[in-house]
N, C-alpha and C positions, 0 to 999 in steps of 0.2 A: 421548481425543477420538473420540467416536462420531458417526455420521452421514455421509452420502455427499458433501455439498457443504461446502466451506470458503470463506468470504469473507475474503480476505487484506487487505482495506482498507476500513474504513467509519469513519464519524464519528457514532456514536450520542449523543455529548455535544452535538451541534448542537441549537440551539434549535428547529429544525423538528420535533424528536422530543418536545418538551416535553409535548404533549397526551397521548401514548400510548406513551412510551418503554418502560415496564415491560410493557405488554401485548404489544408487538411482540417484545421480547427473550424473554419467557416462551414465545412461540409458535414460536420458531425450531426447537427439536428436533423437534416434532411435524410440522414442514414439511420435515424432511429436511436442515436446515442443522446441521452438526456443530460449527461453530465460526466465530468472527469475531475478526479483529484490529481493535480500535478504536484508531485513530491519533490521537495528540496533534498539535496544531498550535501550541500556546502552552503556557506553564507551567501556566495554569489548566486548559486542556482536557486536558493530560497528567495532571494530578491527577485529573480526572474520569474519564479513561480507566482509570486504575488502580483507582478506586473501583468502576467498572462491572465490571471484571474480577474484583475481589474478591467482587462480589455474585452473579455468574452463572458457573457452572462451565465453560461453553462460550464465554465471552468472555475474550479476551486483550488485552493493552495494548502499544502502542508509545508512547514518550515522545520529544518533540522540539519544536523551534521552527521552524515553517514560514517560508519566506522572506517571505511577506506579513505576518508577525507580529514581525519582528525589531526594529522601531522601539520604543524604550522598554523593551526587555528589561533587567532588572537585571544589574549586573556579575557577580553570582554565579550566573548562570543555569546554567552548566555544573555547578556544585556541586549546585544544586537538581535538575537532570536526573539526575545520578549517584545521588542519594539515591532518587529515584523508580525508576530502573532497577534498583536492588537488590531491589525487590519481586519476589516469586517468579513472578508471572504476566506480567511485562514481558518480551516476547520480542524486541523490536527497538528501535532508535533511529529515530524518524521521526514525523511526515512532515517531512523536511528536504530542502533543495536550493536551486535557483535559479529565479527567475521574472522574466524580463525583459520580459514582456508588459505588465503593468500599470505605467504610468509613475509612479503615485503610490507604488509600492514604494520601499524603500530602494535606494540606488544599487548597481550591480553590485559595487563594491568592498566595501561593507558587507555585502551578502549573502554574498559569498565568505568574508569573515572569520568570520561566524557558521557557515556551512556547514562550513568547515575545522575549526573548534573541535569541532563535533558529530561529524564524521568521526573525529577523533582520539579523542574519547571512546568511540565505538563500537569503535574498534580496541582501546583499552585494556581495555574491558569484554568484549571477544570477543562482541559482539552484531552481528547483521546490521542493515542500514539499509534504510529505505523512502524512495525517492528521488522528489522532485518536480522535474521538469525541463520548463520551459516556455520555448521560444525561447531556450534557453541551451546548446544541444547541444555547442558547441565547448568552452566553459569547463567544462561538466560532464564531458565525456570526459577532458579534461586533468587536472582535479582528482581524479577517481576513480582515474585511472591513476597519479597521483603521490602527492599527500597521502593518498589513500585506498587506496594499494597494500596488499593484504592484507585489506582489508575486502570483504565480499560482501553481497549484498542483492537488492533487487527495484527495477527501474525501473518505477515506478507509472504507469499510463496511458501506456505507451510511445508517443512520437510521432516518434522519429527515423527515419532511413532504414535500409536494409538493411546498408549498410556499417557504421553505428554498431552495429546489432544484432549483426553478426558479431563486432565487437570485443569486446562484452561477453559474447557466448556463449563465446568462447574464454577469457575471464577468469572464467567460472563464475557469471555472474549469471543472475537470473530476470527474467521480464517479465510485468507485470500487464496483463490484458486485461479490460475492463469494458464498460459500456454504449455507449461511442462505437464499439466494433467492430461493433455491430449497426445503426449509422446507414447508410442506403442510400447516402449520398454519400461515405462514408469508405472507399473501396476500398483506400487505401494501408494501413490497419491490417490489413484482412483478407488482403492480399498478404503483409505481414510475418508474420502468423499462419500462413498457408499454408506459408511456408518455415521457420518456427520449429520446432526440435526439440521433440518432445513433452515431454521432461524439463526443459524451461525454462519451461513455461507455468503461470502461476497465474491464478486468477480473482479478481475484485474488483468491488465495486459503487461505491465512493466515496460511499456513502449519506451524506446525502440527495441528492447531486448526480448528474448524468449518468445518469438512468434509461434503460434500454435501450428499444428499440422493442418493443411498442407503447405504452410508458408515457413516452416522451420528453417532457420538459417538466414532468413531475410529480415528486413526492417519490420518490426511490429508497429501496429497503430490501433487506436481504440475501436475501429470498425471491426477488428477481428475478435472482439470480446464476444460476439454472437456465436463464434465457433466454440468457445469455451462453454457457453450456455447450452449449446446443443449437446455437447459431450456430457455435461452434468445432468441434463434432463434424461438422457439415455441411462446413465448410471442410477439415477434416482427413480426412474420409471414413471415420470410425470411429463405432461406436455411442455414443450419448450417455452411457450408464452407464459405458462405458470411459473416456470423456473426463473425466467427473466424478472417477473413481477416480484417474486419472493426475494431474489437477490437485491433488487433495487430498493425494496422496502427495508431490507437489512442494512443497506448502506446508509439510508436515512437515519436509522436507529444508531448505527455506529458513529456517524458524524452528526450530532444533534443540530449543529448550526445550519445544515442543509435545509431543515424544515422552515427556515426563514425565507427561502427563495422559491 
């Protein structure tokens, strides 16, 4: 894995990239992006994530069913995910979790059932997880510390408070910081970042979503992860290059299979 910056969370399978996906992916190395984890959100997008990882040496895949996608999932979804997870460049199970924000989502009980099943799959396969947690902090904390005991991973786009962060720091988890941490009105995220140990920080874009300032509202892409690194370096009071190197090393520790590439 060469290059200074690593994007730990993107969705290049998204239709927003249909016009120029190949061009953007091909340009990553020359722009200093050493790698990207493309996260699945459904069975279909997980298959596409694997295909992209097989097509580009610096793209890796995570496979999973996002809480917004659990309606209509076939009964054998865990078997299908397990077959995908056996592919060499699948480095995690994700994006999985709980989302209580959107009322049209499946009920919390249904979401929890799918989440627990995927947590147990990750535990059995010894893979880290990529967690989506939106307005579900209490249930998320309880499930990760009980059903998910022994599983490690990253809390993507972390939005909890410092007490929650401390709980998961002690449990060995990582925290994903992306475009929202550059928003001028999101002081809470920057305060969490200020307190966060350097060895727990990874950078992400969530492309094509949540582009950082000054591109807020536009299509995000992994080239913008440098803007997140610049903001984090300023908050932590260290040089930007040092911040990039630390976060990339943390990504390698978060996703152990990366060390094979």
